[in-house]
Biopython code that builds the backbone (N, CA, C, O; Angstrom):
import numpy as np
from Bio.PDB.StructureBuilder import StructureBuilder

atoms = [
    (1, "MET", "N", (-22.240, 9.017, 13.453)),
    (1, "MET", "CA", (-21.995, 8.661, 12.041)),
    (1, "MET", "C", (-22.359, 7.471, 11.635)),
    (1, "MET", "O", (-22.091, 6.438, 12.249)),
    (2, "THR", "N", (-23.043, 7.533, 10.493)),
    (2, "THR", "CA", (-23.632, 6.062, 10.138)),
    (2, "THR", "C", (-22.401, 5.224, 9.466)),
    (2, "THR", "O", (-21.296, 5.673, 9.160)),
    (3, "GLU", "N", (-22.829, 4.035, 9.335)),
    (3, "GLU", "CA", (-21.817, 3.077, 8.963)),
    (3, "GLU", "C", (-21.353, 3.458, 7.370)),
    (3, "GLU", "O", (-20.185, 3.341, 7.002)),
    (4, "GLU", "N", (-22.277, 3.858, 6.624)),
    (4, "GLU", "CA", (-22.173, 4.051, 5.198)),
    (4, "GLU", "C", (-21.152, 5.438, 5.222)),
    (4, "GLU", "O", (-20.270, 5.547, 4.370)),
    (5, "ASN", "N", (-21.334, 6.364, 6.160)),
    (5, "ASN", "CA", (-20.436, 7.691, 6.125)),
    (5, "ASN", "C", (-19.176, 7.267, 6.634)),
    (5, "ASN", "O", (-18.207, 7.846, 6.141)),
    (6, "ASN", "N", (-18.929, 6.339, 7.562)),
    (6, "ASN", "CA", (-17.699, 6.100, 8.035)),
    (6, "ASN", "C", (-16.962, 5.354, 7.095)),
    (6, "ASN", "O", (-15.773, 5.661, 7.008)),
    (7, "ALA", "N", (-17.426, 4.340, 6.281)),
    (7, "ALA", "CA", (-16.879, 3.579, 5.145)),
    (7, "ALA", "C", (-16.511, 4.697, 4.072)),
    (7, "ALA", "O", (-15.384, 4.643, 3.580)),
    (8, "ALA", "N", (-17.338, 5.653, 3.697)),
    (8, "ALA", "CA", (-17.068, 6.523, 2.571)),
    (8, "ALA", "C", (-15.778, 7.559, 3.056)),
    (8, "ALA", "O", (-14.969, 7.999, 2.240)),
    (9, "LEU", "N", (-15.735, 7.840, 4.392)),
    (9, "LEU", "CA", (-14.675, 8.611, 4.871)),
    (9, "LEU", "C", (-13.422, 7.744, 4.807)),
    (9, "LEU", "O", (-12.418, 8.322, 4.392)),
    (10, "GLN", "N", (-13.319, 6.651, 5.093)),
    (10, "GLN", "CA", (-12.224, 5.674, 5.182)),
    (10, "GLN", "C", (-11.683, 5.535, 3.595)),
    (10, "GLN", "O", (-10.483, 5.542, 3.322)),
    (11, "GLN", "N", (-12.576, 5.429, 2.754)),
    (11, "GLN", "CA", (-12.461, 5.238, 1.329)),
    (11, "GLN", "C", (-11.740, 6.578, 0.906)),
    (11, "GLN", "O", (-10.745, 6.522, 0.183)),
    (12, "ALA", "N", (-12.221, 7.738, 1.339)),
    (12, "ALA", "CA", (-11.730, 9.040, 0.830)),
    (12, "ALA", "C", (-10.255, 9.230, 1.373)),
    (12, "ALA", "O", (-9.438, 9.951, 0.801)),
    (13, "MET", "N", (-10.001, 8.552, 2.478)),
    (13, "MET", "CA", (-8.652, 8.708, 2.888)),
    (13, "MET", "C", (-7.578, 7.834, 2.162)),
    (13, "MET", "O", (-6.403, 8.137, 1.955)),
    (14, "GLN", "N", (-8.220, 6.708, 1.826)),
    (14, "GLN", "CA", (-7.484, 5.588, 1.054)),
    (14, "GLN", "C", (-7.217, 6.208, -0.500)),
    (14, "GLN", "O", (-6.156, 6.045, -1.104)),
    (15, "LEU", "N", (-8.380, 6.946, -1.029)),
    (15, "LEU", "CA", (-8.184, 7.664, -2.296)),
    (15, "LEU", "C", (-7.085, 8.718, -2.334)),
    (15, "LEU", "O", (-6.331, 8.815, -3.303)),
    (16, "MET", "N", (-7.002, 9.561, -1.190)),
    (16, "MET", "CA", (-6.010, 10.467, -1.045)),
    (16, "MET", "C", (-4.700, 10.114, -0.917)),
    (16, "MET", "O", (-3.759, 10.790, -1.332)),
    (17, "LEU", "N", (-4.601, 8.830, -0.220)),
    (17, "LEU", "CA", (-3.188, 8.282, -0.046)),
    (17, "LEU", "C", (-2.740, 7.608, -1.449)),
    (17, "LEU", "O", (-1.583, 7.725, -1.853)),
    (18, "ASN", "N", (-3.752, 6.882, -2.179)),
    (18, "ASN", "CA", (-3.191, 6.345, -3.321)),
    (18, "ASN", "C", (-3.016, 7.454, -4.403)),
    (18, "ASN", "O", (-2.082, 7.261, -5.180)),
    (19, "ALA", "N", (-3.665, 8.439, -4.561)),
    (19, "ALA", "CA", (-3.398, 9.548, -5.352)),
    (19, "ALA", "C", (-2.217, 10.265, -5.130)),
    (19, "ALA", "O", (-1.489, 10.550, -6.081)),
    (20, "GLY", "N", (-1.947, 10.585, -3.989)),
    (20, "GLY", "CA", (-0.557, 11.203, -3.432)),
    (20, "GLY", "C", (0.564, 10.401, -3.932)),
    (20, "GLY", "O", (1.500, 10.854, -4.591)),
    (21, "ASP", "N", (0.391, 9.059, -3.540)),
    (21, "ASP", "CA", (1.571, 8.015, -4.080)),
    (21, "ASP", "C", (1.676, 8.101, -5.533)),
    (21, "ASP", "O", (2.819, 8.233, -5.971)),
    (22, "ALA", "N", (0.718, 8.053, -6.364)),
    (22, "ALA", "CA", (0.830, 8.023, -7.814)),
    (22, "ALA", "C", (1.503, 9.373, -8.229)),
    (22, "ALA", "O", (2.286, 9.432, -9.176)),
    (23, "LYS", "N", (1.159, 10.441, -7.478)),
    (23, "LYS", "CA", (1.765, 11.746, -8.191)),
    (23, "LYS", "C", (3.201, 11.818, -7.544)),
    (23, "LYS", "O", (3.983, 12.589, -8.100)),
    (24, "GLU", "N", (3.599, 11.210, -6.587)),
    (24, "GLU", "CA", (4.979, 11.221, -6.138)),
    (24, "GLU", "C", (5.777, 10.389, -7.080)),
    (24, "GLU", "O", (6.881, 10.744, -7.493)),
    (25, "ALA", "N", (5.184, 9.256, -7.416)),
    (25, "ALA", "CA", (5.918, 8.268, -8.281)),
    (25, "ALA", "C", (6.159, 8.842, -9.697)),
    (25, "ALA", "O", (7.113, 8.515, -10.404)),
    (26, "ALA", "N", (5.147, 9.780, -10.059)),
    (26, "ALA", "CA", (5.180, 10.482, -11.471)),
    (26, "ALA", "C", (6.189, 11.457, -11.341)),
    (26, "ALA", "O", (7.048, 11.519, -12.221)),
    (27, "HIS", "N", (6.222, 12.273, -10.326)),
    (27, "HIS", "CA", (7.310, 13.153, -10.137)),
    (27, "HIS", "C", (8.669, 12.618, -10.109)),
    (27, "HIS", "O", (9.608, 13.198, -10.653)),
    (28, "GLU", "N", (8.776, 11.533, -9.487)),
    (28, "GLU", "CA", (10.333, 10.870, -9.523)),
    (28, "GLU", "C", (10.477, 10.302, -10.820)),
    (28, "GLU", "O", (11.601, 9.998, -11.219)),
    (29, "ALA", "N", (9.336, 10.101, -11.615)),
    (29, "ALA", "CA", (9.644, 9.550, -12.985)),
    (29, "ALA", "C", (10.339, 10.746, -13.794)),
    (29, "ALA", "O", (11.397, 10.651, -14.416)),
    (30, "ILE", "N", (9.582, 11.828, -13.672)),
    (30, "ILE", "CA", (10.263, 13.069, -14.352)),
    (30, "ILE", "C", (11.557, 13.338, -13.922)),
    (30, "ILE", "O", (12.366, 13.714, -14.770)),
    (31, "GLU", "N", (11.890, 13.223, -12.811)),
    (31, "GLU", "CA", (13.209, 13.511, -12.274)),
    (31, "GLU", "C", (14.268, 12.623, -12.854)),
    (31, "GLU", "O", (15.359, 13.020, -13.261)),
    (32, "ALA", "N", (13.803, 11.269, -12.852)),
    (32, "ALA", "CA", (14.751, 10.322, -13.387)),
    (32, "ALA", "C", (14.879, 10.706, -14.888)),
    (32, "ALA", "O", (16.032, 10.816, -15.304)),
    (33, "ALA", "N", (13.966, 10.905, -15.671)),
    (33, "ALA", "CA", (13.985, 11.312, -17.113)),
    (33, "ALA", "C", (15.035, 12.362, -17.273)),
    (33, "ALA", "O", (16.004, 12.187, -18.011)),
    (34, "HIS", "N", (14.815, 13.618, -16.480)),
    (34, "HIS", "CA", (15.560, 14.582, -16.584)),
    (34, "HIS", "C", (17.233, 14.386, -16.337)),
    (34, "HIS", "O", (18.128, 15.083, -16.814)),
    (35, "ASP", "N", (17.350, 13.306, -15.512)),
    (35, "ASP", "CA", (18.716, 13.045, -15.215)),
    (35, "ASP", "C", (19.281, 11.942, -16.240)),
    (35, "ASP", "O", (20.365, 11.373, -16.112)),
    (36, "GLY", "N", (18.330, 11.735, -17.306)),
    (36, "GLY", "CA", (18.750, 10.741, -18.297)),
    (36, "GLY", "C", (18.666, 9.415, -18.093)),
    (36, "GLY", "O", (19.197, 8.606, -18.853)),
    (37, "ASP", "N", (17.860, 9.022, -16.846)),
    (37, "ASP", "CA", (17.715, 7.547, -16.598)),
    (37, "ASP", "C", (16.248, 7.026, -17.143)),
    (37, "ASP", "O", (15.342, 6.713, -16.370)),
    (38, "LEU", "N", (16.150, 6.980, -18.407)),
    (38, "LEU", "CA", (14.850, 6.762, -18.817)),
    (38, "LEU", "C", (14.178, 5.450, -18.574)),
    (38, "LEU", "O", (12.955, 5.311, -18.553)),
    (39, "ALA", "N", (15.100, 4.443, -18.383)),
    (39, "ALA", "CA", (14.591, 3.130, -17.935)),
    (39, "ALA", "C", (13.906, 3.279, -16.442)),
    (39, "ALA", "O", (12.814, 2.736, -16.275)),
    (40, "SER", "N", (14.431, 3.900, -15.503)),
    (40, "SER", "CA", (14.045, 4.210, -14.377)),
    (40, "SER", "C", (12.728, 5.169, -14.295)),
    (40, "SER", "O", (11.821, 5.055, -13.471)),
    (41, "ALA", "N", (12.826, 6.129, -15.323)),
    (41, "ALA", "CA", (11.591, 6.994, -15.388)),
    (41, "ALA", "C", (10.402, 6.110, -15.901)),
    (41, "ALA", "O", (9.289, 6.312, -15.416)),
    (42, "LYS", "N", (10.550, 5.281, -16.716)),
    (42, "LYS", "CA", (9.486, 4.361, -17.230)),
    (42, "LYS", "C", (9.144, 3.504, -16.245)),
    (42, "LYS", "O", (7.942, 3.242, -16.278)),
    (43, "GLN", "N", (9.822, 2.895, -15.266)),
    (43, "GLN", "CA", (9.548, 2.156, -14.230)),
    (43, "GLN", "C", (8.757, 2.952, -13.219)),
    (43, "GLN", "O", (7.759, 2.418, -12.734)),
    (44, "LYS", "N", (9.093, 4.153, -12.855)),
    (44, "LYS", "CA", (8.398, 4.885, -11.974)),
    (44, "LYS", "C", (7.127, 5.283, -12.401)),
    (44, "LYS", "O", (6.191, 5.387, -11.608)),
    (45, "LEU", "N", (7.000, 5.579, -13.941)),
    (45, "LEU", "CA", (5.701, 6.072, -14.513)),
    (45, "LEU", "C", (4.833, 4.840, -14.465)),
    (45, "LEU", "O", (3.642, 5.046, -14.229)),
    (46, "ALA", "N", (5.235, 3.552, -14.655)),
    (46, "ALA", "CA", (4.382, 2.205, -14.628)),
    (46, "ALA", "C", (3.884, 2.134, -13.189)),
    (46, "ALA", "O", (2.733, 1.806, -12.902)),
    (47, "GLN", "N", (4.850, 2.472, -12.277)),
    (47, "GLN", "CA", (4.287, 2.429, -10.763)),
    (47, "GLN", "C", (3.235, 3.509, -10.460)),
    (47, "GLN", "O", (2.303, 3.307, -9.681)),
    (48, "ALA", "N", (3.412, 4.559, -11.055)),
    (48, "ALA", "CA", (2.374, 5.636, -10.829)),
    (48, "ALA", "C", (1.112, 5.263, -11.497)),
    (48, "ALA", "O", (0.070, 5.577, -10.921)),
    (49, "LYS", "N", (1.058, 4.745, -12.436)),
    (49, "LYS", "CA", (-0.075, 4.335, -13.265)),
    (49, "LYS", "C", (-0.680, 3.314, -12.467)),
    (49, "LYS", "O", (-1.902, 3.357, -12.322)),
    (50, "GLU", "N", (-0.016, 2.402, -11.926)),
    (50, "GLU", "CA", (-0.568, 1.304, -11.204)),
    (50, "GLU", "C", (-1.269, 1.777, -9.902)),
    (50, "GLU", "O", (-2.432, 1.475, -9.634)),
    (51, "THR", "N", (-0.539, 2.478, -9.179)),
    (51, "THR", "CA", (-1.125, 3.108, -7.907)),
    (51, "THR", "C", (-2.318, 4.015, -8.355)),
    (51, "THR", "O", (-3.340, 4.009, -7.670)),
    (52, "LEU", "N", (-2.239, 4.724, -9.374)),
    (52, "LEU", "CA", (-3.328, 5.441, -9.797)),
    (52, "LEU", "C", (-4.599, 4.520, -10.101)),
    (52, "LEU", "O", (-5.706, 4.880, -9.702)),
    (53, "ASN", "N", (-4.459, 3.529, -10.692)),
    (53, "ASN", "CA", (-5.592, 2.445, -10.925)),
    (53, "ASN", "C", (-6.058, 2.109, -9.732)),
    (53, "ASN", "O", (-7.287, 2.043, -9.702)),
    (54, "THR", "N", (-5.407, 1.827, -8.547)),
    (54, "THR", "CA", (-5.789, 1.430, -7.365)),
    (54, "THR", "C", (-6.829, 2.418, -6.776)),
    (54, "THR", "O", (-7.906, 2.087, -6.281)),
    (55, "ALA", "N", (-6.325, 3.747, -6.909)),
    (55, "ALA", "CA", (-7.054, 4.953, -6.491)),
    (55, "ALA", "C", (-8.542, 5.000, -7.198)),
    (55, "ALA", "O", (-9.583, 5.209, -6.574)),
    (56, "HIS", "N", (-8.446, 4.760, -8.660)),
    (56, "HIS", "CA", (-9.574, 4.873, -9.261)),
    (56, "HIS", "C", (-10.392, 3.667, -8.984)),
    (56, "HIS", "O", (-11.617, 3.784, -9.003)),
    (57, "ASN", "N", (-9.853, 2.539, -8.733)),
    (57, "ASN", "CA", (-10.822, 1.271, -8.018)),
    (57, "ASN", "C", (-11.622, 1.817, -6.823)),
    (57, "ASN", "O", (-12.804, 1.534, -6.626)),
    (58, "THR", "N", (-10.865, 2.641, -6.023)),
    (58, "THR", "CA", (-11.588, 3.011, -4.847)),
    (58, "THR", "C", (-12.682, 3.912, -5.115)),
    (58, "THR", "O", (-13.749, 3.787, -4.514)),
    (59, "GLN", "N", (-12.472, 4.882, -6.045)),
    (59, "GLN", "CA", (-13.335, 5.740, -6.363)),
    (59, "GLN", "C", (-14.555, 4.950, -6.962)),
    (59, "GLN", "O", (-15.679, 5.291, -6.594)),
    (60, "THR", "N", (-14.421, 3.966, -7.817)),
    (60, "THR", "CA", (-15.412, 3.237, -8.331)),
    (60, "THR", "C", (-16.351, 2.567, -7.378)),
    (60, "THR", "O", (-17.542, 2.343, -7.593)),
    (61, "LYS", "N", (-15.588, 2.235, -6.162)),
    (61, "LYS", "CA", (-16.399, 1.429, -5.207)),
    (61, "LYS", "C", (-17.330, 2.429, -4.573)),
    (61, "LYS", "O", (-18.513, 2.152, -4.374)),
    (62, "MET", "N", (-16.751, 3.696, -4.227)),
    (62, "MET", "CA", (-17.685, 4.759, -3.782)),
    (62, "MET", "C", (-18.671, 5.006, -4.482)),
    (62, "MET", "O", (-19.773, 5.053, -3.934)),
    (63, "LEU", "N", (-18.545, 5.236, -5.910)),
    (63, "LEU", "CA", (-19.547, 5.500, -6.804)),
    (63, "LEU", "C", (-20.625, 4.428, -6.901)),
    (63, "LEU", "O", (-21.825, 4.694, -6.977)),
    (64, "THR", "N", (-20.125, 3.218, -6.895)),
    (64, "THR", "CA", (-21.152, 1.892, -7.037)),
    (64, "THR", "C", (-21.877, 1.882, -5.614)),
    (64, "THR", "O", (-23.007, 1.395, -5.627)),
    (65, "SER", "N", (-21.489, 2.257, -4.624)),
    (65, "SER", "CA", (-22.304, 2.159, -3.342)),
    (65, "SER", "C", (-23.183, 3.043, -3.423)),
    (65, "SER", "O", (-24.350, 2.741, -3.172)),
    (66, "GLU", "N", (-22.821, 4.407, -3.810)),
    (66, "GLU", "CA", (-23.949, 5.326, -3.946)),
    (66, "GLU", "C", (-25.062, 5.000, -4.990)),
    (66, "GLU", "O", (-26.248, 5.229, -4.752)),
    (67, "ALA", "N", (-24.640, 4.478, -6.106)),
    (67, "ALA", "CA", (-25.555, 4.097, -6.990)),
    (67, "ALA", "C", (-26.492, 2.877, -6.688)),
    (67, "ALA", "O", (-27.564, 2.696, -7.265)),
    (68, "GLN", "N", (-25.983, 2.082, -5.744)),
    (68, "GLN", "CA", (-26.948, 1.113, -4.984)),
    (68, "GLN", "C", (-27.788, 1.684, -3.905)),
    (68, "GLN", "O", (-28.400, 0.906, -3.173)),
    (69, "GLY", "N", (-27.870, 2.832, -3.750)),
    (69, "GLY", "CA", (-28.794, 3.438, -2.918)),
    (69, "GLY", "C", (-28.185, 3.777, -1.418)),
    (69, "GLY", "O", (-28.926, 4.341, -0.613)),
    (70, "LYS", "N", (-27.004, 3.476, -1.093)),
    (70, "LYS", "CA", (-26.206, 3.688, -0.035)),
    (70, "LYS", "C", (-25.754, 5.368, 0.061)),
    (70, "LYS", "O", (-24.683, 5.829, -0.334)),
    (71, "LYS", "N", (-26.802, 6.080, 0.653)),
    (71, "LYS", "CA", (-26.444, 7.525, 0.495)),
    (71, "LYS", "C", (-25.357, 7.795, 1.496)),
    (71, "LYS", "O", (-25.356, 7.242, 2.596)),
    (72, "VAL", "N", (-24.446, 8.632, 1.124)),
    (72, "VAL", "CA", (-23.258, 9.169, 1.868)),
    (72, "VAL", "C", (-23.582, 10.629, 2.031)),
    (72, "VAL", "O", (-24.227, 11.248, 1.184)),
    (73, "GLU", "N", (-23.093, 11.195, 3.202)),
    (73, "GLU", "CA", (-23.105, 12.668, 3.346)),
    (73, "GLU", "C", (-21.893, 13.094, 2.539)),
    (73, "GLU", "O", (-20.858, 12.428, 2.540)),
    (74, "LEU", "N", (-22.039, 14.210, 1.854)),
    (74, "LEU", "CA", (-20.889, 14.793, 1.084)),
    (74, "LEU", "C", (-20.287, 15.576, 1.984)),
    (74, "LEU", "O", (-20.891, 16.425, 2.639)),
    (75, "THR", "N", (-18.908, 15.309, 2.083)),
    (75, "THR", "CA", (-18.217, 16.213, 3.193)),
    (75, "THR", "C", (-17.056, 16.778, 2.178)),
    (75, "THR", "O", (-16.895, 16.446, 1.003)),
    (76, "LEU", "N", (-16.313, 17.693, 2.921)),
    (76, "LEU", "CA", (-15.263, 18.407, 2.412)),
    (76, "LEU", "C", (-14.014, 17.391, 2.140)),
    (76, "LEU", "O", (-13.178, 17.564, 1.254)),
    (77, "LEU", "N", (-14.035, 16.400, 2.979)),
    (77, "LEU", "CA", (-12.875, 15.303, 2.901)),
    (77, "LEU", "C", (-13.261, 14.499, 1.494)),
    (77, "LEU", "O", (-12.386, 14.306, 0.649)),
    (78, "ILE", "N", (-14.385, 14.125, 1.334)),
    (78, "ILE", "CA", (-14.758, 13.408, 0.307)),
    (78, "ILE", "C", (-14.382, 14.247, -1.286)),
    (78, "ILE", "O", (-13.878, 13.756, -2.295)),
    (79, "VAL", "N", (-14.864, 15.720, -1.023)),
    (79, "VAL", "CA", (-14.483, 16.534, -2.086)),
    (79, "VAL", "C", (-13.097, 16.460, -2.334)),
    (79, "VAL", "O", (-12.646, 16.047, -3.402)),
    (80, "HIS", "N", (-12.308, 16.895, -1.260)),
    (80, "HIS", "CA", (-10.796, 16.956, -1.312)),
    (80, "HIS", "C", (-10.065, 15.751, -2.018)),
    (80, "HIS", "O", (-9.146, 15.838, -2.832)),
    (81, "ALA", "N", (-10.709, 14.523, -1.502)),
    (81, "ALA", "CA", (-10.239, 13.247, -2.167)),
    (81, "ALA", "C", (-10.360, 13.255, -3.651)),
    (81, "ALA", "O", (-9.442, 12.836, -4.357)),
    (82, "GLN", "N", (-11.533, 13.750, -4.168)),
    (82, "GLN", "CA", (-11.782, 13.706, -5.390)),
    (82, "GLN", "C", (-10.842, 14.656, -6.229)),
    (82, "GLN", "O", (-10.428, 14.402, -7.360)),
    (83, "ASP", "N", (-10.619, 15.590, -5.625)),
    (83, "ASP", "CA", (-9.726, 16.778, -6.131)),
    (83, "ASP", "C", (-8.330, 16.056, -6.412)),
    (83, "ASP", "O", (-7.795, 16.029, -7.520)),
    (84, "HIS", "N", (-7.835, 15.497, -5.298)),
    (84, "HIS", "CA", (-6.603, 14.750, -5.243)),
    (84, "HIS", "C", (-6.374, 13.692, -6.331)),
    (84, "HIS", "O", (-5.268, 13.492, -6.835)),
    (85, "LEU", "N", (-7.490, 13.030, -6.659)),
    (85, "LEU", "CA", (-7.415, 12.074, -7.709)),
    (85, "LEU", "C", (-7.290, 12.702, -9.103)),
    (85, "LEU", "O", (-6.449, 12.286, -9.900)),
    (86, "MET", "N", (-8.110, 13.680, -9.388)),
    (86, "MET", "CA", (-8.117, 14.347, -10.533)),
    (86, "MET", "C", (-6.674, 14.995, -10.674)),
    (86, "MET", "O", (-5.992, 14.688, -11.652)),
    (87, "THR", "N", (-6.254, 15.767, -9.846)),
    (87, "THR", "CA", (-4.907, 16.289, -9.772)),
    (87, "THR", "C", (-3.843, 15.122, -10.089)),
    (87, "THR", "O", (-2.907, 15.382, -10.845)),
    (88, "ALA", "N", (-3.955, 14.002, -9.594)),
    (88, "ALA", "CA", (-3.028, 12.835, -9.845)),
    (88, "ALA", "C", (-3.177, 12.398, -11.044)),
    (88, "ALA", "O", (-2.112, 12.046, -11.552)),
    (89, "ILE", "N", (-4.199, 12.271, -11.771)),
    (89, "ILE", "CA", (-4.503, 11.830, -13.073)),
    (89, "ILE", "C", (-3.916, 12.623, -13.929)),
    (89, "ILE", "O", (-3.235, 12.100, -14.811)),
    (90, "THR", "N", (-4.051, 14.154, -13.864)),
    (90, "THR", "CA", (-3.413, 14.882, -14.846)),
    (90, "THR", "C", (-1.950, 14.976, -14.590)),
    (90, "THR", "O", (-1.292, 15.307, -15.576)),
    (91, "TYR", "N", (-1.310, 14.768, -13.520)),
    (91, "TYR", "CA", (0.112, 14.776, -13.313)),
    (91, "TYR", "C", (0.631, 13.522, -14.060)),
    (91, "TYR", "O", (1.535, 13.561, -14.894)),
    (92, "VAL", "N", (-0.026, 12.414, -13.681)),
    (92, "VAL", "CA", (0.704, 11.288, -14.503)),
    (92, "VAL", "C", (0.497, 11.288, -15.808)),
    (92, "VAL", "O", (1.378, 10.756, -16.484)),
    (93, "ASP", "N", (-0.554, 11.802, -16.435)),
    (93, "ASP", "CA", (-0.560, 12.091, -17.902)),
    (93, "ASP", "C", (0.471, 12.932, -18.462)),
    (93, "ASP", "O", (1.082, 12.691, -19.503)),
    (94, "LEU", "N", (0.635, 13.981, -17.676)),
    (94, "LEU", "CA", (1.641, 14.991, -18.051)),
    (94, "LEU", "C", (3.142, 14.378, -17.947)),
    (94, "LEU", "O", (3.995, 14.618, -18.802)),
    (95, "ALA", "N", (3.353, 13.635, -16.909)),
    (95, "ALA", "CA", (4.450, 13.041, -16.766)),
    (95, "ALA", "C", (4.971, 12.061, -17.907)),
    (95, "ALA", "O", (6.147, 11.925, -18.243)),
    (96, "GLY", "N", (3.845, 11.395, -18.445)),
    (96, "GLY", "CA", (4.085, 10.488, -19.666)),
    (96, "GLY", "C", (4.714, 11.214, -20.718)),
    (96, "GLY", "O", (5.727, 10.812, -21.292)),
    (97, "GLU", "N", (4.045, 12.422, -21.010)),
    (97, "GLU", "CA", (4.360, 13.107, -22.064)),
    (97, "GLU", "C", (5.847, 13.839, -21.970)),
    (97, "GLU", "O", (6.644, 13.932, -22.904)),
    (98, "ILE", "N", (6.034, 14.342, -20.601)),
    (98, "ILE", "CA", (7.354, 14.779, -20.320)),
    (98, "ILE", "C", (8.615, 13.855, -20.649)),
    (98, "ILE", "O", (9.678, 14.237, -21.141)),
    (99, "ILE", "N", (8.258, 12.522, -20.262)),
    (99, "ILE", "CA", (9.317, 11.348, -20.206)),
    (99, "ILE", "C", (9.391, 11.169, -22.003)),
    (99, "ILE", "O", (10.471, 11.135, -22.591)),
    (100, "ARG", "N", (8.456, 11.096, -22.500)),
    (100, "ARG", "CA", (8.556, 10.865, -23.933)),
    (100, "ARG", "C", (9.335, 12.094, -24.735)),
    (100, "ARG", "O", (9.989, 11.868, -25.753)),
    (101, "LEU", "N", (9.208, 13.250, -24.236)),
    (101, "LEU", "CA", (9.915, 14.412, -24.712)),
    (101, "LEU", "C", (11.432, 14.260, -24.392)),
    (101, "LEU", "O", (12.217, 14.462, -25.319)),
    (102, "TYR", "N", (11.928, 13.914, -23.133)),
    (102, "TYR", "CA", (13.240, 13.719, -22.800)),
    (102, "TYR", "C", (13.689, 12.375, -23.699)),
    (102, "TYR", "O", (14.825, 12.374, -24.174)),
    (103, "GLN", "N", (13.000, 11.485, -23.881)),
    (103, "GLN", "CA", (13.358, 10.239, -24.712)),
    (103, "GLN", "C", (13.643, 10.748, -26.201)),
    (103, "GLN", "O", (14.591, 10.253, -26.810)),
    (104, "ARG", "N", (12.975, 11.564, -26.702)),
    (104, "ARG", "CA", (13.032, 12.044, -27.894)),
    (104, "ARG", "C", (14.390, 12.923, -28.087)),
    (104, "ARG", "O", (15.117, 12.776, -29.069)),
    (105, "LEU", "N", (14.613, 13.715, -27.196)),
    (105, "LEU", "CA", (15.997, 14.662, -27.094)),
    (105, "LEU", "C", (17.006, 13.780, -27.101)),
    (105, "LEU", "O", (17.970, 13.933, -27.850)),
    (106, "ALA", "N", (16.882, 12.626, -26.158)),
    (106, "ALA", "CA", (18.109, 11.765, -25.979)),
    (106, "ALA", "C", (18.326, 10.998, -27.399)),
    (106, "ALA", "O", (19.470, 10.774, -27.794)),
    (107, "GLU", "N", (17.271, 10.635, -28.093)),
    (107, "GLU", "CA", (17.426, 10.034, -29.338)),
    (107, "GLU", "C", (18.118, 10.893, -30.424)),
    (107, "GLU", "O", (18.983, 10.441, -31.175)),
    (108, "ASP", "N", (17.691, 12.102, -30.445)),
    (108, "ASP", "CA", (18.428, 13.212, -31.217)),
    (108, "ASP", "C", (19.728, 13.502, -31.199)),
    (108, "ASP", "O", (20.333, 13.930, -32.182)),
    (109, "LYS", "N", (20.340, 13.242, -29.854)),
    (109, "LYS", "CA", (21.692, 13.575, -29.676)),
    (109, "LYS", "C", (22.739, 12.643, -30.530)),
    (109, "LYS", "O", (23.951, 12.844, -30.451)),
]
sb = StructureBuilder()
sb.init_structure("model")
sb.init_model(0)
sb.init_chain("A")
sb.init_seg("    ")
for serial, (resi, resn, name, xyz) in enumerate(atoms, 1):
    if name == "N":
        sb.init_residue(resn, " ", resi, " ")
    sb.init_atom(name, np.array(xyz, "f"), 0.0, 1.0, " ", f" {name:<3s}", serial, name[0])
structure = sb.get_structure()
């Protein structure tokens, strides 16, 4: 395994870890909003976005490296990591919308 491929696999693992953590924080935010704790929900959503940003930065490093000519073998692990990131992005976005809905419902009471 080349040094570039090893680095890419380590980055893929980091990407999956951060994406998973972001999705978990977003899920906790939805649960908090469901329980009526909107302050906690907003805090968890902010945490999810911050962790998602870390994942996105890892992806940017991977893309930049390839753009600089450091070819990396495309593996199932790298594809899987990208899938985790895209799922987390969607989940965090939807969590924000769900929290806004819970907030609106609370204001209407």
